[in-house]
C-alpha positions as CSV (number, residue, x, y, z in Angstrom):
1,M,-6.3,16.2,9.0
2,R,-6.7,13.1,11.3
3,A,-10.0,11.3,12.5
4,C,-10.6,7.9,13.6
5,V,-13.8,6.0,12.5
6,T,-14.8,2.5,13.6
7,L,-17.7,0.4,11.6
8,G,-19.4,-2.7,12.2
9,L,-20.7,-4.6,15.3
10,I,-17.6,-6.9,15.7
11,G,-14.1,-6.4,15.5
12,C,-11.1,-8.6,14.4
13,S,-10.2,-12.0,15.4
14,I,-7.1,-13.8,15.2
15,F,-5.5,-16.6,13.4
16,S,-6.2,-20.3,14.1
17,A,-3.5,-22.8,13.1
18,S,-5.3,-24.6,10.7
19,A,-7.2,-22.5,8.3
20,R,-10.6,-23.7,7.4
21,A,-12.1,-22.0,4.5
22,A,-15.7,-23.3,5.4
23,E,-15.4,-21.4,8.6
24,P,-14.0,-18.1,8.1
25,L,-12.6,-16.3,10.8
26,Q,-14.7,-14.0,12.6
27,P,-13.8,-10.3,13.6
28,T,-13.0,-9.5,17.0
29,G,-12.9,-5.9,16.8
30,K,-14.3,-3.0,14.5
31,W,-13.4,-1.6,11.6
32,F,-11.1,1.3,12.3
33,V,-10.3,3.6,9.6
34,D,-7.5,5.9,10.2
35,F,-7.7,9.4,8.3
36,A,-4.1,10.2,8.5
37,G,-2.4,13.4,7.3
38,T,-0.7,11.1,4.1
39,Q,-2.7,8.0,4.0
40,C,-6.0,6.4,4.3
41,I,-5.9,2.9,6.0
42,A,-8.7,0.6,7.0
43,S,-7.7,-2.2,9.5
44,R,-9.8,-4.9,11.6
45,D,-8.3,-7.5,14.3
46,Y,-9.1,-11.1,13.8
47,G,-6.9,-12.1,17.1
48,R,-6.9,-12.9,20.5
49,P,-4.7,-11.8,23.2
50,G,-1.2,-13.5,22.5
51,S,-2.3,-14.5,18.9
52,Q,-2.8,-11.3,17.0
53,I,-3.7,-11.0,13.2
54,L,-4.5,-7.7,11.2
55,L,-6.2,-7.3,8.0
56,I,-5.5,-4.1,6.7
57,F,-6.2,-2.0,3.4
58,K,-4.5,1.3,2.3
59,E,-5.9,3.7,-0.3
60,P,-3.4,6.1,-1.8
61,A,-4.5,9.5,-2.9
62,L,-3.5,8.9,-6.4
63,G,-3.8,5.7,-8.8
64,D,-5.4,2.2,-9.1
65,A,-3.7,0.0,-6.8
66,I,-4.8,-0.7,-3.2
67,Q,-2.4,-2.1,-0.7
68,M,-3.4,-5.0,1.2
69,T,-1.5,-6.5,4.2
70,V,-2.3,-9.2,6.8
71,T,-0.1,-9.2,10.0
72,K,0.3,-11.9,12.3
73,Q,2.1,-13.0,15.1
74,G,5.2,-15.2,14.3
75,T,8.4,-16.7,15.3
76,G,11.7,-16.6,14.0
77,G,14.2,-13.7,13.1
78,A,14.2,-10.8,10.7
79,Y,13.9,-11.8,7.1
80,A,12.4,-10.6,3.7
81,E,11.2,-12.7,1.0
82,E,8.9,-12.8,-2.1
83,V,6.0,-15.3,-2.2
84,D,3.4,-16.4,-4.8
85,G,0.1,-16.8,-3.2
86,H,-3.7,-16.2,-4.1
87,L,-6.5,-14.8,-2.9
88,S,-10.0,-16.5,-3.2
89,L,-13.5,-14.9,-3.2
90,D,-16.8,-16.3,-2.1
91,D,-17.7,-16.7,-5.8
92,G,-15.0,-19.3,-6.1
93,S,-12.7,-17.3,-8.2
94,R,-9.3,-17.7,-7.3
95,I,-6.7,-14.7,-8.2
96,P,-2.7,-15.0,-8.1
97,V,-0.8,-12.4,-6.2
98,S,2.6,-11.7,-5.4
99,M,3.4,-10.4,-2.1
100,V,6.5,-9.6,0.2
101,V,6.9,-11.4,3.4
102,I,8.5,-9.7,6.0
103,G,9.7,-11.1,9.5
104,V,9.9,-8.3,12.0
105,K,12.1,-9.9,15.0
106,Q,11.8,-6.9,17.4
107,F,7.9,-7.5,17.5
108,G,7.8,-11.1,16.5
109,N,5.1,-10.4,14.1
110,V,5.1,-11.5,10.1
111,I,4.1,-9.0,7.4
112,F,2.4,-10.2,4.1
113,R,2.1,-7.1,2.0
114,M,0.7,-6.7,-1.6
115,N,-0.7,-4.4,-4.2
116,I,-4.0,-5.3,-5.7
117,P,-5.9,-3.6,-8.7
118,R,-9.1,-1.2,-7.5
119,P,-11.2,-3.7,-9.6
120,L,-10.3,-6.4,-7.4
121,F,-10.5,-4.7,-4.1
122,N,-13.9,-3.7,-5.6
123,R,-14.8,-7.5,-5.8
124,V,-13.2,-8.0,-2.3
125,A,-15.7,-5.3,-0.8
126,S,-18.7,-7.1,-2.3
127,S,-17.6,-10.6,-0.8
128,S,-18.7,-12.1,2.4
129,S,-15.4,-13.7,3.0
130,L,-11.8,-13.8,1.7
131,H,-9.4,-16.7,1.6
132,F,-5.9,-15.3,1.9
133,N,-3.1,-18.0,1.1
134,G,0.6,-16.5,1.8
135,G,2.2,-19.9,0.2
136,Y,3.8,-21.9,2.8
137,R,3.9,-19.4,5.6
138,F,0.2,-18.8,6.1
139,S,-3.3,-19.4,4.8
140,E,-6.6,-18.4,6.3
141,S,-10.1,-17.5,5.7
142,F,-11.8,-13.8,6.6
143,A,-15.3,-13.1,7.5
144,L,-15.7,-10.0,5.8
145,R,-18.3,-7.2,7.4
146,A,-19.4,-3.9,6.4
147,M,-16.5,-3.8,3.9
148,P,-18.8,-1.5,1.4
149,D,-19.0,1.2,4.1
150,V,-15.1,1.0,4.5
151,A,-14.6,1.3,1.1
152,K,-16.8,4.3,1.0
153,L,-14.9,5.7,4.0
154,L,-11.7,5.2,2.2
155,D,-12.6,6.9,-1.3
156,Q,-14.0,9.9,1.2
157,C,-10.4,10.0,2.9
158,A,-8.6,9.7,-0.5
159,N,-10.6,12.5,-1.8
160,D,-9.8,14.7,1.2
161,L,-5.9,13.8,0.4
162,R,-6.0,14.9,-3.1
163,K,-7.3,18.2,-2.0
164,V,-4.5,19.0,0.8
165,W,-1.8,17.5,-1.3
166,H,-2.8,18.9,-4.6
167,V,-3.1,15.7,-6.4
168,S,-5.1,16.8,-9.4
169,D,-2.1,18.9,-10.2
170,A,0.2,16.0,-10.5
171,V,1.6,14.4,-13.7
172,D,4.3,11.8,-14.4
173,E,7.9,13.2,-13.9
174,S,9.6,10.0,-14.6
175,N,10.5,11.5,-18.3
176,S,10.4,15.2,-17.4
177,G,12.0,15.3,-14.4
178,E,9.5,17.8,-12.9
179,R,5.9,18.4,-12.5
180,A,3.7,21.1,-14.1
181,T,0.4,22.7,-12.4
182,T,-2.9,22.8,-14.2
183,S,-5.2,24.2,-11.6
184,S,-5.1,27.8,-10.3
185,A,-6.1,26.3,-6.8
186,G,-2.8,24.3,-6.7
187,P,0.9,25.3,-6.3
188,Q,2.0,28.4,-8.6
189,R,5.5,27.0,-9.0
190,P,5.7,23.2,-9.5
191,L,7.7,20.9,-7.8
192,K,11.1,20.1,-9.0
193,G,13.2,16.9,-8.8
194,S,13.5,13.9,-10.1
195,V,13.8,10.0,-8.9
196,R,16.6,9.7,-11.7
197,G,20.0,8.3,-10.2
198,L,18.5,7.1,-6.7
199,I,18.7,3.8,-7.4
200,T,21.9,1.7,-8.3
201,S,22.4,-2.1,-9.4
202,D,23.3,-2.8,-5.7
203,D,19.7,-1.9,-4.7
204,Y,18.1,-4.6,-6.8
205,P,16.5,-7.1,-4.4
206,G,18.2,-10.2,-4.2
207,V,15.0,-12.3,-4.3
208,A,14.2,-10.6,-7.5
209,L,17.5,-11.0,-8.9
210,S,17.6,-14.8,-8.1
211,G,14.5,-15.1,-9.9
212,N,15.5,-13.2,-12.8
213,E,12.5,-10.7,-12.4
214,S,12.1,-7.5,-13.9
215,G,9.3,-4.7,-14.4
216,A,8.1,-1.2,-14.0
217,V,6.8,0.2,-11.0
218,Q,4.5,3.5,-11.1
219,F,4.2,5.2,-7.9
220,A,2.4,8.4,-6.1
221,L,4.6,10.6,-4.1
222,L,3.4,13.2,-1.6
223,V,5.9,15.7,-0.9
224,D,5.7,18.3,1.9
225,E,6.8,21.8,2.2
226,K,10.5,21.1,2.8
227,G,10.6,18.8,-0.3
228,K,10.6,15.6,1.5
229,V,8.6,12.8,0.4
230,A,5.9,12.3,3.3
231,D,4.2,9.1,1.4
232,C,4.7,6.9,-1.4
233,S,2.2,4.3,-2.9
234,V,2.5,2.2,-5.5
235,V,-0.2,3.0,-8.2
236,Q,0.6,0.5,-11.1
237,T,2.2,-2.6,-9.9
238,S,5.3,-4.4,-11.4
239,G,3.7,-7.6,-10.7
240,V,7.0,-8.2,-8.6
241,A,6.1,-7.4,-4.7
242,A,9.7,-7.2,-4.0
243,L,10.4,-4.5,-6.8
244,D,7.3,-2.6,-5.7
245,S,8.3,-2.6,-2.1
246,Q,12.3,-1.7,-2.9
247,S,11.1,1.2,-5.3
248,C,8.9,3.2,-2.4
249,A,11.3,2.5,0.2
250,I,14.4,3.4,-1.6
251,V,12.5,6.8,-2.8
252,Q,11.1,7.7,0.7
253,R,14.6,7.4,2.0
254,R,16.9,9.2,-0.5
255,A,14.5,11.4,-2.7
256,Q,14.7,15.5,-1.9
257,F,12.9,17.7,-4.2
258,S,12.7,21.5,-4.3
259,P,9.1,22.1,-2.9
260,A,6.2,23.7,-5.1
261,I,5.4,27.2,-4.1
262,G,1.9,28.4,-3.6
263,S,0.1,31.5,-4.6
264,D,1.3,33.2,-1.1
265,G,4.7,32.9,-2.3
266,R,5.5,30.0,0.4
267,P,6.7,26.5,0.4
268,T,3.5,24.0,0.0
269,K,2.7,20.5,-0.2
270,S,2.6,19.1,-3.6
271,S,2.3,15.6,-5.6
272,A,3.8,13.9,-8.3
273,L,3.7,10.6,-10.1
274,A,7.2,8.7,-10.8
275,R,8.0,5.7,-12.6
276,I,11.3,3.2,-12.0
277,T,12.2,0.0,-14.5
278,W,14.1,-2.6,-13.0
279,R,16.1,-4.5,-15.7
280,I,18.5,-7.2,-15.4
281,S,21.2,-6.7,-17.6
282,N,23.3,-9.8,-19.6
């Protein structure tokens, strides 16, 4: 399942060194909505050649959180840190957000990634502009166009994913260690496995450890016919961006499940909810 849709008359534009909230950046490209096999992503370019910036939204097949990403051309080496920033809407509201900032030396990019609740995304979608503050690293305002249409397309894509991956059958496996099915249209033998034991104390993000930060992360897993995690999306954020990001990164790299079995007796796609609680022991 893959289709690409573009919306709007104007596309994305890039970052100007001085962010001016009164004059939001205008897009230099159209919205690009990617109906991929495991995720639904809408992106728009706000840059110029040699000075690129992208605004990206990802809607998971399950849950109430939308992943928002801003990428820009940057300098410096590879790094990862947690930053407290905020989003401001044209109604004057200012919403604090926690984000992970990643420097990608190979491509010379800086990535700002955060998870925002669906109600906040709905407010963004109905706004004409969005001011993004990434702490001391980056601040910019974006003119938003065709966002209601983009939100509808993301919802449509997520609905398709739910059907393909039997998401309606998913239950939280963080306590039982396996998932049960409830629909005759879904797998006849449930996915089996657990995320227990995947994470050790050595995996605790240094930035969260130094900040004495803890929290619980709930995420949705799409598991393929081989029992591999095809996608992990945070559905309930811990409020600590580094913990959210680390949870999915480790689960996607290390988790292995016994795949669900369909009505034809063959392995099939499936889904599950899982939860990891990060605590610092004294």
